C-alpha atoms as one frame of an Amber mdcrd trajectory, in Angstrom:
protein
 122.509  84.541  10.949 119.330  84.253  12.511 117.701  86.203  10.316 119.186
  84.988   7.070 117.611  81.712   8.140 114.037  83.372   8.830 113.920  85.524
   5.443 114.796  82.068   3.534 112.038  80.628   5.620 109.715  83.503   4.626
 110.864  83.370   0.774 109.895  79.457   0.965 106.494  80.162   2.137 105.751
  82.576  -0.220 107.355  80.847  -3.256 104.937  77.257  -2.230 101.748  79.619
  -1.983 102.324  81.132  -5.295 103.033  77.715  -6.943  99.764  76.682  -5.734
  98.292  79.321  -7.229  99.373  78.884 -10.319  98.362  74.973 -10.715  95.412
  74.405 -12.278  92.268  73.735  -9.835  89.995  71.110 -12.028  90.516  67.566
 -11.408  91.640  65.081 -13.720  89.027  62.011 -14.544  89.640  59.371 -16.305
  87.800  58.980 -19.150  84.650  56.089 -18.661  84.556  52.883 -19.507  81.831
  52.305 -22.660  80.893  48.897 -20.831  80.879  46.512 -17.700  79.975  43.369
 -17.479  78.136  42.234 -14.246  77.985  38.167 -12.691  75.023  37.318 -11.384
  74.235  34.368  -8.913  71.798  32.049 -10.665  70.048  31.739  -7.438  70.148
  35.905  -5.787  66.323  35.692  -5.157  64.993  38.014  -7.631  63.789  35.092
  -9.736  64.795  36.629 -12.928  67.395  33.699 -14.223  64.614  31.849 -16.449
  64.079  35.067 -18.036  67.977  35.997 -19.031  69.280  32.948 -19.555  66.417
  31.983 -22.016  67.773  35.366 -23.979  63.852  36.348 -24.450  62.385  39.522
 -24.748  61.740  38.846 -20.823  65.085  38.799 -20.497  66.158  42.021 -22.553
  63.996  43.541 -20.470  65.099  43.017 -17.150  69.040  42.986 -18.441  68.272
  46.988 -19.337  66.691  47.241 -16.047  69.909  45.992 -14.573  72.126  48.340
 -16.754  69.548  51.224 -16.027  69.974  50.901 -12.478  73.752  50.852 -12.385
  73.839  53.669 -14.647  74.321  52.678 -17.955  72.246  53.045 -21.001  70.861
  49.799 -21.897  72.174  46.082 -22.028  74.375  45.032 -24.858  74.333  41.270
 -24.321  73.173  38.825 -21.250  72.733  35.306 -20.489  74.203  32.530 -18.902
  78.004  33.249 -18.443  80.617  30.902 -19.891  83.704  29.150 -17.529  86.023
  31.904 -18.727  84.001  34.360 -17.111  84.110  33.448 -13.786  86.599  31.783
 -10.901  85.961  28.857  -9.176  85.220  30.406  -5.873  83.219  27.899  -4.565
  85.097  26.305  -1.584  85.561  22.182  -2.148  84.745  21.708   1.525  80.934
  21.277   0.011  79.479  18.660   1.221  76.603  18.605  -2.209  77.148  16.366
  -4.602  75.099  18.725  -7.329  76.930  21.513  -9.085  76.828  24.820  -8.295
  74.211  27.126 -10.567  75.832  28.981 -13.532  76.016  32.732 -13.060  74.443
  35.200 -15.454  76.222  37.884 -17.098  74.928  40.893 -18.355  76.882  43.401
 -20.231  75.943  46.973 -19.983  76.803  49.994 -22.413  75.757  53.591 -23.052
């Protein structure tokens, strides 16, 4: 009886090894996204809010540089973010009466 159990176990180990040898070794990858949108706080400390919000040539240069630093070819759109692009994640316990600055948006593409 012990020999039969040992033989079944040995055959199971051999069968498992063979099945792993047959499986493909390459990993499947998800298709890369063509575009990605980044929200940047207007007061981020880099001083790019004026360029990006005005949609001038300065803004195009800054947006393209941002996208290149993130691994994309260029910026397809940039400017001030609309209210639908972000949520009101600022705490309501804030005591200042000034509204928070509207973030900037840069959409990068290939």
